[in-house]
N, C-alpha and C positions, 0 to 999 in steps of 0.2 A: 193351265197344262194339262193333257189327257191324261186320266185316271193311268197308273202303272201297276201291275202285279209287282211283291216285296223282291222277287228276281233281277227284275227290269229298274225296280228305284235301287236298290244294294250295287248295280252296275252302273247306274248315272251316280251317284256317290261314288264310286271308285274310282271312274273316271275324271270326275270333275276336281278331285282329290289331286290326282296324277297331274292334269292335265295344271294346276295351280301350283306344284312342284316344278312341272319342264317350265313354265313362265320364270319360276324362281332362279335355275339352274342356268336357263337360257340367259339372264341378265346378268347373273353374277359371272360366265364367263365372259362376256363382252367387257366388265367393268375390272377382270383381274390385272389385263395386262399394262390396261395405263396406269396401274396402282404401283407398279415396278416397275415403271420405265425409268425409273433412277438405275436401279440394279441389273436391268438389263442390258442398258446403255454400257455400262461399267464393265459389263460381261463379255460384252458382243465387240463395243469398241464405235457403238453407232449414238449418231448425234441426234437433239429432238428433232430434227425435220426427219430423219431417214424413221426414226419410231414411232413418230405419225402416219407415214407411210404404211406401216405395218397395218393400224387398223381404220390406213385408208385399202389397202389390198382386200383387208377381209370384207369391207362394206362391199366396195364394187361388186366381189364375185357373188354376195349375196344378193344385193338388188338382180345381176343378171340371173341368178337363177328364180328365183322367184316367179317368171310363169313357167317355171316344168317343175316347182313345187306346185303352184295351180292345176294342173294339168295332175300331176300325181296325187291331191286329195280328191280331183274331182273322178279318177278312173277306178282307185282303187280303197283298200280301208282306212281310213283316216289315223287311227287308232297306230294303227301297223307302220304308218308312216312317218308317225310322230316319233314312236321306237326306232325303226331305222335313221333320223334325224338326228335323236340323241346316242345313239349309237358312233354318227360320224363325227358330231362335233366332241363327242369324248375321244376317238381315237386322235381326232386333229388336237386337241387339248395336250393330252401324253404325249406329242409330236413336237408342240412348241416346248412341252416344259424338258426334253433332250435334246435339242438342237442348240449344235454347237457353232453354226455361223448366223449371220446376218440373212443370207441369200435360205438357209433351210427354216429359219422363222418365219419369212416371209410366207415361202412355199405352205407349211404348215397353218398358216392365220387365214390364208386364204381358201385350203381345204376345210377350215372350222368354217367359214361361210358360208358352204354345202350343207350342211348340217344344220346351222342356224336357219339356215330359210326352206328346208322341207318342215322343218319345226313348227314356223310361226302361223301361215295359213290354215292346215289343217285344226294344228289348236282353235285357233280362234273361233273357227266353223263348227267344232263341237263343242265350243260354250255358249253359239250362238244357238246350237240345236237342241240342245238339253234344257234350255232355258226358254220362256214366253214373253208374251210382252210386257207381263209385269215384274219379273224377275231378272229380264235380259242386263239392263241397266246399272240392277246392282252386283248380276253374275260379272259382268267387264271393270266394276270397279275392285271387286275383290281380287281381279287376275292382275289389273295394275298394280297393285297394292302389293302382291308376292312378287312382281317383277321389280318394285324398287326395294322393298326390302332383300332381294338376289342380289340387286346393285349395292346394299350395304352391305351386305353378305361377301359380294367377290370382293369387295376394294378393303375391306376390315383385313380376310383373310392374305391377300397381298400384301398389302401393310405391312401386319404385323409379324409375320413370317419372312420379310425382306430380308431383316436384319441378322438372322440367326442361319443357323448350319444344325440339320441331324444326319449322322454318321457320314460326314463329309458330301455330302448333298446339299447344297446353298435354298436356303429357305422359300426364294424366290419361285426355283424347281419345283420345289416339294409343291406349292402352293396348286400348282399347275396339275399335278398329278395327285394329288389330294380331289380336285374340283372332277376331274378323267376320272375317275374311282366310282364318285356320286353321278356321275352321267352317265357309268355303264350302269349301275344300280335301276337309274332312271329307266334305260332303256329295256332292258329285263323287265319290269316289274310291267310300264304299258305296253312290252306286247302280251301279257299273259293275264293282266286282270283291267287292262281301259276295255272298252269296246265302243264301234260307232252302231249312234242308231237307223243311218240311213241301210236300207237293204243293200245288199252287194247286190250290187250292178253286172246283169248278163248282158249287156250292149252290147254286139259286135261292131262300135265305132271304132274304127284307129286313132289314131294319136291323134295324126293329123284332124280328124272332123273334132275332136275332141276340143282341138285347139283354135279352129275356125271358130267352133261356139264359144270358147273362153276368151277372144275376141272381140267376138260382136255383143256377148253383155258388157266386159270394159267398157265399150262405144256407149251402150245405152247409160252405165254410170256416169261415164266423164260429160255427159250433156247434160246432166243436174246439174241446175248451178248452186245449190247447198255444196254437194260436194266439191264442186271447182274449188270452193270457198276454202272449206275445211282445208285440204291438199296444200293452197296456197299459205294460209296462215301456219300449218306446219311445218312447209319447208323452211318460211322464212322467221320462225320461231326457233327451230332446233338448230341454225347455224349460230347462235353466238353460245349458244350451250353447247356446243362441241368443243369450242377453245379450253372448257373447262375438264377435258379430259388430262391436261400439263398440270391442273390443281397437285395433286399428290406429290407428283413429283418437285414441280418449284417451291413446296410449302417445304420440303425436305431441304432443298436446296440453301434456302432463307434462315436455316436453323431450327423449326422445330422438328421436334421427338415423332417417331412413328408413332406413339399414345396421341398425340396432339394431332396429329396429320388425319388421323381416324376417326377424331371426334369433330375435327372442323368439317372433312367431306361426307362427313354423314350426317351433318346438319340438315344442308340442303336436299339430301336423299329422303330426311327424315320428312320435313314438309313437305315435299312433293308426293310421300306417300302419304299422310293424312289426309291432302287435301282429294286426292284421287280416289281417298274412299270416301269422305264427307262427300264429295261432289258427287255420285253418283245419278244414274240417272232414272226418275221415278217416272208414273203413269201419270196424267196428269187425272182429277177428278172426274173427267167428263169423259174420261178415253181420248188419246189423242189420234188424231188420223195419220195412222201407220199403213205406206203402202205395200199393197200387196203384190207383188210382182210376176206378171200371167204372162205368156209365150202365146203368140198363134203365128202363123203361116196363109198369108190367105193368097200366097203363089210363091216359084220356087224364088230363094233368093229373098224373100219381104221376110222384115226383121221387127217387131212392133211391140209393145211396152205395155200391158195396160196397169192400171192402180185402182186401187178398190178403196174405198172407204170403210173400214170397220168401227168408223163409233158408233156406239148405242144409236135409236133412234131418235131421241132426243138430241143429242149432240148436232146430229146429221140434221136436222131442222132447224136448231139455230146457225146452223151454216148462213 
């Protein structure tokens, strides 16, 4: 990595620390509602199918907003984008906690997906820019570990507070309020302490031009066979695990206590957290062939991608 001044190094450390906390709280926010399905269903008179539709609503809105989030990350300061996203999901989480009907909770949960969508692309690109070829795999390994710890924290917070009340407020509502306040603190910290290493763009490109550029880049990436395989296995592998969002509710209904439910559900998350930390990507001794993307336009509308072999000379000669 290029040598940095003490001020730049300090800003890098603050940014990576805040982004790691953002990853933790983002996954905690996703895990909180499934952890209190039983109590929410009893309070709102919702069936398990209706409760599942709340998570589906958030996921659909989040998926639709990802292209908009990519445009925002490309045009604006990414640290500020993360801060705005964190504030939006904090507001939505607070609304979920005060919802009195199923419709209100569905709308609030959908709004929650907007904030989560804004955070993730900017967060991952910040980590990528603040790391180099030798540390990027390790950086993402710790980031994924933080996300699993967040899932454990969010699930535990919901399950353990659910049977309690505080000043007449049901515990499951209190859990959403606590997480919303933590997310507001994250948004404020990100706005004032995090920084984007990328120079602020002074380009006069319109949003439509940026979107067109991103679409061209997405097409280039989608043509890579390795990426296609990664997407396919990701889709197929995530479907079975999605059914486990009802695990906490099922365990409580069959007679397990809230403490027992917390331990059982966190065992799986702890295993995945350890696995994602241990299985970090390390650079091979000879240096891997790292694709470096460079664009050129020989004519109007022509879009080409070139890849540069950045291995050491001995590794290139041995190819």
